[in-house]
C-alpha positions in Angstrom: 8.0 109.7 108.3 6.4 109.0 111.6 6.7 112.2 113.7 7.6 110.2 116.7 10.8 109.0 115.0 12.2 112.5 114.2 13.7 113.2 117.6 15.6 109.9 117.4 16.8 110.8 113.9 18.0 114.2 115.0 19.9 112.7 117.9 21.6 110.2 115.6 22.5 113.0 113.1 23.9 115.0 116.0 26.1 112.1 117.0 27.4 111.7 113.5 28.0 115.4 113.1 30.0 115.4 116.4 32.0 112.4 115.3 32.7 114.0 111.9 33.8 117.3 113.5 35.9 115.5 116.0 37.6 113.6 113.2 38.2 116.9 111.3 39.6 118.5 114.5 41.8 115.4 115.1 43.1 115.6 111.5 43.8 119.4 111.9 45.6 118.7 115.1 47.7 116.0 113.6 48.5 118.1 110.6 49.4 121.0 112.8 51.6 118.7 114.9 53.3 117.4 111.9 53.8 120.7 110.2 54.7 122.8 113.2 56.0 120.6 116.0 57.9 118.0 113.9 58.6 120.3 110.9 62.4 120.4 111.6 62.6 116.7 112.1 60.8 115.9 108.8 62.8 118.5 107.0 66.0 116.9 108.1 64.8 113.5 107.0 63.8 114.8 103.7 67.2 116.4 103.3 68.9 113.2 104.2 67.2 111.6 101.3 68.7 114.2 99.0 71.9 115.3 100.7 74.7 112.9 100.5 78.1 112.8 102.3 81.0 112.1 100.1 84.4 111.3 101.7 87.5 113.1 100.5 90.6 110.8 100.7 93.5 112.4 102.4 96.8 112.3 100.5 99.6 110.4 102.2 102.8 112.4 103.1 105.6 112.5 100.6 108.8 110.6 101.2 112.2 112.2 100.5 115.8 111.2 100.9 118.1 113.0 103.3 118.9 115.6 100.7 115.3 116.4 99.7 115.0 114.3 96.6 111.5 112.9 96.3 111.3 109.1 96.5 107.5 108.9 96.8 104.9 111.4 95.5 101.2 111.7 94.9 99.3 112.1 91.7 95.6 112.8 90.9 93.7 109.7 89.8 90.1 108.9 88.8 88.4 105.8 90.2 85.0 104.3 89.3 83.2 103.7 92.6 80.0 102.9 94.3 79.1 105.1 97.3 78.3 103.1 100.4 74.6 104.2 100.5 74.2 103.2 96.8 75.4 99.6 97.1 73.0 97.4 95.0 71.0 94.7 96.8 69.5 92.8 93.9 71.7 89.8 92.7 70.7 90.3 89.1 72.0 93.9 89.3 75.3 92.8 90.7 75.6 90.1 88.0 74.9 92.6 85.2 77.3 95.2 86.7 80.1 92.6 87.0 79.6 91.6 83.3 79.6 95.2 82.2 82.9 95.8 83.9 84.4 92.4 83.2 84.7 91.6 86.9 84.2 88.3 88.7 80.5 88.3 89.8 81.1 86.2 92.9 84.0 88.4 94.0 82.0 91.6 93.4 79.1 90.2 95.4 81.4 89.4 98.3 82.9 92.9 98.2 79.5 94.5 98.2 78.3 92.4 101.1 81.5 93.3 103.1 81.0 97.0 102.4 77.3 96.8 103.3 78.1 95.2 106.7 81.0 97.5 107.6 80.1 100.4 109.8 82.4 102.9 108.1 84.7 103.1 105.2 85.4 104.7 101.8 83.5 104.0 98.6 83.9 100.6 97.0 86.4 101.1 94.1 85.5 99.0 91.0 88.0 100.4 88.6 91.0 102.5 89.6 93.4 104.9 87.9 91.1 105.4 84.9 92.8 106.5 81.7 90.9 108.0 78.7 89.6 104.6 77.6 88.6 103.8 81.2 86.7 107.0 81.6 84.8 106.4 78.3 83.9 102.9 79.5 82.9 104.2 82.9 80.5 106.7 81.3 78.9 104.0 79.2 78.4 101.8 82.2 77.0 104.7 84.3 74.3 105.2 81.8 72.9 101.8 82.8 73.9 101.9 86.4 73.3 105.5 87.6 74.4 104.7 91.2 78.0 104.5 90.0 80.2 107.6 90.2 83.7 108.8 89.3 85.8 110.0 92.3 89.0 112.0 92.3 91.6 110.5 94.7 95.4 110.8 95.4 97.5 108.0 94.0 100.9 107.0 95.2 103.8 107.3 92.7 107.3 105.7 93.4 109.7 107.9 91.5 112.7 105.6 91.6 111.0 102.5 90.2 113.2 99.6 91.6 115.7 101.9 93.2 114.4 101.4 96.8 111.5 99.0 96.4 112.1 96.9 99.5 112.9 100.0 101.6 109.8 102.0 100.6 107.3 99.1 100.2 103.9 99.9 98.7 100.4 100.7 99.7 97.1 98.9 99.3 93.5 98.9 100.5 92.4 97.6 103.9 90.6 94.3 103.3 88.0 92.6 105.4 90.4 90.4 107.4 92.5 93.4 108.4 89.5 95.4 109.4 88.1 92.6 111.5 91.4 92.2 113.2 91.7 95.9 113.9 88.1 97.3 114.0 89.1 100.5 115.8 92.1 101.2 113.6 91.2 100.6 110.0 88.3 101.3 107.8 87.3 99.2 104.8 88.7 100.6 101.6 91.2 102.8 103.4 94.7 103.0 101.8 97.5 101.9 104.1 101.1 100.8 103.9 101.4 97.1 103.2 105.2 96.6 103.0 108.4 98.5 103.8 108.5 101.9 105.3 105.0 102.6 104.0 103.9 100.0 106.5 106.1 100.8 109.5 105.7 104.5 109.0 102.0 104.3 108.2 100.9 106.4 111.2 103.3 109.1 110.3 102.3 109.2 106.6 98.6 108.9 106.7 96.4 112.0 106.7 92.8 112.7 107.9 90.0 112.2 105.4 87.6 115.1 104.7 84.1 115.1 103.4 81.7 117.2 101.2 77.9 117.5 101.3 76.1 117.4 98.1 72.4 117.5 96.9 71.4 114.8 94.5 68.2 114.3 92.4 66.2 111.1 92.2 68.7 109.7 89.7 71.6 110.3 92.1 73.0 113.2 90.0 74.7 116.0 91.9 72.7 119.2 91.7 74.1 121.4 94.5 77.0 121.7 96.8 76.5 122.3 100.6 80.1 122.8 101.6 83.0 120.5 102.7 85.6 119.7 105.3 88.9 119.6 103.6 91.1 116.5 104.0 94.4 117.0 105.9 97.3 115.5 104.1 99.8 113.3 105.9 103.1 114.8 106.9 106.0 114.6 104.5 109.1 113.1 105.9 112.8 112.5 105.2 114.5 109.1 105.2 118.2 108.7 106.1 118.8 107.3 102.6 121.1 109.0 100.1 119.6 108.5 96.7 122.9 108.9 95.0 124.5 106.1 97.1 121.5 104.0 96.6 121.8 104.3 92.8 125.4 103.4 92.9 124.5 100.3 94.9 121.7 99.3 92.5 123.9 99.7 89.5 126.8 97.7 91.1 124.6 94.7 91.6 123.3 94.5 88.0 121.8 91.1 87.5 123.4 89.5 90.6 121.3 88.6 93.6 122.2 89.6 97.2 122.0 92.6 99.5 124.0 95.5 100.9 123.7 98.0 103.7 125.7 101.2 104.5 125.3 102.7 108.0 126.1 106.2 109.2 128.3 105.7 112.3 127.2 109.1 113.7 123.7 108.0 114.5 122.9 104.6 112.9 121.1 106.1 109.9 120.9 103.8 106.9 122.6 105.6 104.0 121.8 102.9 101.5 120.1 99.5 101.6 119.4 97.4 98.5 118.1 93.9 98.0 118.6 92.3 94.6 116.5 91.4 92.7 114.3 94.4 93.5 110.8 95.3 92.5 108.9 98.4 91.3 106.3 99.3 94.0 104.2 101.1 91.3 103.2 97.6 89.9 101.4 96.8 93.2 99.1 99.8 93.1 96.9 97.9 90.6 95.4 94.5 90.6 98.2 92.1 89.5 97.9 90.1 86.4 98.8 86.5 86.4 102.0 87.4 84.6 102.9 89.8 87.4 102.0 87.2 90.1 104.3 84.7 88.5 107.1 87.3 88.0 107.1 88.5 91.5 105.1 86.3 93.9 105.8 82.9 92.4 109.4 83.6 91.2 112.0 81.1 92.7 114.4 84.0 93.0 112.1 85.5 95.6 112.3 89.2 94.5 109.7 90.2 97.2 112.1 89.2 100.1 114.1 92.0 101.5 117.4 90.1 101.7 119.0 93.0 103.7 116.9 92.2 106.7 115.3 88.8 105.9 118.1 87.0 104.2 120.0 84.6 106.4 123.5 83.9 105.1 126.5 82.0 106.4 128.9 84.8 107.1 132.0 82.9 106.1 135.3 84.6 107.0 133.6 87.9 107.9 132.7 86.0 111.1 136.4 85.4 112.0 136.6 88.8 113.6 134.0 87.8 116.2 135.9 84.5 116.8 139.1 86.4 117.2 137.5 88.8 119.6 136.1 85.9 121.6 139.6 84.3 121.7 141.2 87.5 122.9 138.6 88.3 125.5 138.7 84.7 126.8 142.5 84.7 126.9 142.9 81.6 124.7 145.1 83.6 122.3 147.0 86.9 122.3 147.8 89.2 119.3 151.2 87.5 119.2 149.9 83.9 119.2 151.4 82.1 116.2 149.7 79.1 114.7 151.2 77.0 111.9 149.0 76.3 108.8 150.0 73.3 106.7 146.9 73.5 104.5 144.8 71.3 106.8 144.5 70.2 110.4 143.0 67.2 112.0 140.4 67.7 114.8 138.6 64.9 116.5 139.6 62.4 113.7 138.6 64.6 110.8 140.7 66.7 108.5 139.6 70.4 108.2 141.1 72.0 105.2 142.4 75.6 104.6 141.5 77.5 101.4 145.2 77.5 100.6 146.1 73.8 100.0 149.8 74.4 100.4 149.3 76.2 103.7 150.2 79.7 105.0 152.9 78.6 107.4 153.2 80.3 110.7 150.9 83.3 111.2 150.0 85.7 114.0 146.5 87.1 114.5 146.9 90.1 112.2 148.4 87.9 109.4 145.7 85.3 109.9 143.0 87.9 109.4 144.7 89.5 106.4 145.3 86.1 104.7 142.0 84.6 106.0 143.7 81.5 107.2 141.1 78.8 108.0 143.5 76.6 110.0 144.3 79.5 112.4 140.6 80.0 113.2 139.9 76.3 113.4 142.5 76.3 116.2 141.1 79.3 117.9 137.6 77.8 117.8 138.9 74.5 119.2 140.2 76.4 122.3 136.8 78.0 122.8 133.4 76.6 123.7 130.5 77.4 121.4 128.8 79.1 124.2 131.9 81.4 124.5 131.4 82.5 120.9 127.7 83.0 121.5 128.3 85.1 124.6 130.7 87.3 122.7 128.1 87.7 119.9 125.4 88.5 122.4 127.6 91.1 124.1 128.1 92.9 120.8 124.5 92.7 119.6 124.9 90.0 116.9 122.4 87.6 118.4 119.4 90.0 118.3 117.4 91.9 115.7 118.9 95.3 115.0 115.5 97.0 115.6 115.4 98.7 112.2 112.1 100.5 111.6 111.0 98.1 108.9 108.6 95.2 109.3 109.5 91.5 109.5 113.2 91.7 110.2 114.7 88.3 110.9 117.0 87.4 113.8 120.6 86.3 113.1 121.4 82.7 114.0 124.3 82.2 116.3 124.4 78.7 117.6 124.8 77.6 121.2 124.1 74.5 123.2 120.7 75.9 124.2 119.9 76.8 120.6 120.6 73.3 119.3 118.5 71.6 122.0 115.6 73.7 120.8 116.3 73.6 117.0 117.4 69.9 116.7 115.4 68.0 119.4 116.2 64.7 117.7 120.0 65.3 118.2 120.3 67.9 120.9 123.9 67.3 121.8 126.5 69.8 120.7 129.6 68.2 119.3 133.0 69.7 119.6 133.6 69.3 115.8 130.7 71.6 115.2 132.5 74.4 116.9 135.4 74.1 114.4 133.0 74.9 111.5 131.5 77.8 113.5 135.1 79.2 113.8 135.1 80.1 110.1 131.5 81.3 109.9 130.1 78.1 108.5 127.9 75.3 110.0 124.8 76.6 111.8 125.9 80.3 111.7 123.6 82.6 109.8 123.5 86.4 109.8 121.5 89.1 108.0 123.4 91.7 106.0 122.1 94.4 108.3 123.2 92.4 111.4 126.7 92.0 109.9 126.9 95.7 109.0 126.0 96.6 112.5 128.6 94.3 114.0 131.3 96.0 111.8 129.9 99.3 112.9 130.5 98.2 116.5 134.1 97.4 115.6 134.5 100.8 113.9 133.1 102.7 116.9 135.1 100.6 119.4 132.0 99.1 121.0 128.9 101.2 120.3 126.0 99.0 119.3 123.8 101.3 117.1 120.2 101.0 116.2 119.9 101.2 112.4 117.0 103.4 111.3 115.4 105.0 108.2 113.2 107.7 109.7 115.2 110.9 109.7 112.6 113.5 110.5 109.5 115.5 109.4 109.6 118.3 106.8 108.4 121.5 108.3 105.6 123.0 106.3 106.5 126.5 107.3 110.3 126.5 106.7 111.0 123.4 104.6 113.6 122.4 107.1 114.1 119.2 109.0 112.2 118.6 112.2 114.6 115.9 113.5 113.4 112.6 115.0 114.8 111.3 118.2 117.4 108.6 117.8 117.5 105.4 119.9 120.5 105.6 122.3 123.3 103.2 121.5 124.4 100.4 123.8 128.0 101.1 124.9 130.1 97.9 125.2 133.6 99.3 125.2 136.2 97.2 123.4 139.6 96.8 125.0 141.7 99.2 122.9 144.5 96.6 122.6 142.1 94.0 121.2 140.5 96.6 118.9 143.9 97.7 117.6 144.9 94.3 116.5 141.5 93.7 114.8 141.6 97.0 113.1 145.2 96.3 111.9 144.1 93.0 110.5 141.2 94.5 108.6 143.6 97.2 107.2 146.0 94.5 106.0 143.1 92.7 104.2 142.9 95.6 101.8 146.6 96.5 101.7 148.3 93.1 101.5 145.8 90.4 102.1 142.9 88.7 100.3 141.4 91.9 98.8 144.7 93.4 97.7 145.1 91.4 94.5 142.2 93.3 92.9 143.7 96.5 91.2 140.4 98.3 91.4 140.2 97.9 95.1 143.8 99.0 95.5 143.1 102.1 93.5 140.0 103.1 95.5 141.9 102.4 98.8 144.5 105.0 97.8 141.8 107.6 97.2 139.6 106.7 100.2 141.3 104.3 102.6 138.9 101.7 103.8 139.2 98.4 105.7 137.2 95.2 105.7 137.1 91.5 105.6 136.4 89.2 102.7 134.2 86.2 103.1 133.3 83.2 100.9 130.4 81.1 102.3 130.1 77.6 101.0 126.6 76.7 99.6 127.3 73.1 98.5 130.0 70.6 99.0 132.6 69.9 96.3 135.6 67.7 95.9 138.2 70.1 94.5 138.4 73.3 92.5 137.7 71.6 89.1 134.6 70.1 90.6 133.5 73.5 91.9 134.1 75.0 88.5 131.5 72.6 87.1 128.9 73.4 89.7 125.7 75.2 88.6 125.3 78.9 89.3 122.9 78.3 92.2 125.5 76.0 93.9 128.4 78.5 93.8 129.6 80.1 97.0 128.2 83.3 98.3 130.6 86.3 98.3 130.8 88.7 101.2 132.7 91.8 102.3 132.2 93.8 105.4 134.1 96.8 106.8 134.2 100.5 107.5 135.8 103.7 106.1 137.8 105.8 106.3 140.4 103.9 108.2 141.7 106.7 110.5 138.3 108.2 111.5 135.5 105.8 110.4 132.3 107.5 109.2 130.4 104.6 107.6 130.2 100.8 108.0 128.9 98.4 105.4 128.2 94.8 104.5 127.8 93.4 101.0 126.5 89.9 100.1 126.4 88.6 96.5 124.7 85.3 96.1 126.4 82.4 94.3 129.1 84.7 92.9 132.3 83.0 94.2 135.0 84.8 96.2 134.3 87.8 98.3 137.5 89.5 97.0 136.3 89.4 93.4 132.5 89.8 93.7 131.6 91.6 97.0 134.7 93.7 97.7 134.5 95.7 94.4 130.9 96.6 95.2 132.0 97.9 98.6 134.8 99.9 96.9 132.3 101.5 94.5 130.2 102.6 97.5 133.3 104.0 99.3 134.4 105.9 96.2 131.0 107.5 95.7 130.7 108.5 99.4 134.2 109.9 99.9 135.2 111.0 96.5 132.4 111.6 94.0 129.8 112.9 96.5 132.2 115.5 98.0 131.7 117.7 95.0 128.2 118.4 96.5 128.5 117.5 100.3 125.3 116.9 102.3 124.6 118.6 105.7 125.4 116.8 108.9 122.7 114.6 110.5 119.9 116.4 112.2 121.0 119.7 110.6 119.2 122.1 108.3 118.0 120.4 105.1 118.4 121.6 101.5 115.1 123.1 100.4 114.0 121.0 97.5 110.8 123.1 97.0 112.5 126.5 96.5 112.0 128.0 93.1 115.0 128.1 90.7 117.3 131.1 91.2 116.3 132.6 87.8 112.6 132.2 88.6 113.0 133.8 92.0 114.5 136.9 90.4 
């Protein structure tokens, strides 16, 4: 090498050495920065790859009747799920998983996409309430798809089957439309009440989910437990229902359709409410088969409709008490007013017939109520304007919803001139002849059973318009006693005592000597537990005469009604019974009411219940022999 080039070579080597040492120093600094300065951050990131958060579903509160009998409970169930962070992304994996579990691939793909886009929520449930065979299948599938897991979760159980299906309702998962409509309220996959009191009382019954932190290996298998925050169960609560009375009501209906309501006159609590045909809420906890869809959702008998609050029925003669009250308050009749019934009467060029073709003769108001004389109330209605009848109904709460704490209650339909202008815009004029039909609870009049029951409760209490309700109070976890709920104040619209007395006497005579007295069973119960009420027969289809009516198909027969209160001297309960297409109120509806009265005032008195808002029977106390 030329000696003259050596200094240049040494300088170049020095530069390279400097660069090399600088690079080493930089690497050391970076390594030190990563290991010392950012050690905690990277440790946390590493742990996040291995530590998973698993939600713990909170059990919903129990539901009990007023005496502490459980109507809704919880059971432990196993579900096959995909945790949110393990949702598959590859279409072929989703397709294979759907085939392995016998699910619809497109539906599963939509669900997975929904859960992936949702900010929060519970795991995606693929198979629920696994039995032994289901668990075996789940384990086989998990061998192919290790991201699956089996979760333990509470499951709702309705202990009475169809006993109170419409009242209790059922629960289900929050779906995507619900979550989008209420993004700050619901989480995808959360269990909420869908119908009945489960829905209206959802905020009272739902608990607070917990979570547990676990360490998983590269296959997703749990290898360690890092603690948990326990779920907080929802509060257990009492309903105003009496399970015994509810059972009597259910048995009394048998295969007949209709609805009945019994109200506690002390506070408006619903002692029993039944809609027939009913349904078993347990069936709606699983995905419905086509057979179940046809049986319940596509059934022409509409078993999913709560007829007690959603059924609109012509009240028939049970409406005559309102017409009588309107006539008395407007001064067009007095209790002593006598009207002659010849079996029919002509109004505005048309004959309106009485149910008794030969006529009742001359009747005063009490007699007209007892014998349910149509001609008498045709005449009263002819002396009134339809808006007079509406105003009386409005005064005593019959034109509005009752405000019951159940979803989707319908409003009763009491016609007026304003109502017809809105309802029938093609023929908005109200004709005087229409008022005649309204006078006997036919025509455009339609009431719900609970609305009718509340009106008779108003008569029984001499003018108190109560708010029917089901929520009775919470169960105290410490003392197992009732923490009473507040009751909506009643609207006081005092009845003139003279008017009330004549209506009350008329209702009494219905059972003693009138339309309901011919039934020996009713007379027997009335001796044990005196009750009063009004029969009603609401026409469904027109017919020429009784022989023609006898040939009518079942679905064209009249609806039977009975509404009243008991006991007569100091009323405690009011009730309304509707039996669809069953004929006369005296033969179909009144016997059901008599059975309810007998249970409440005779059979039940062997084991009386505490008064409303008092100390509850402790249903969770150990048996006496066990306590000893």
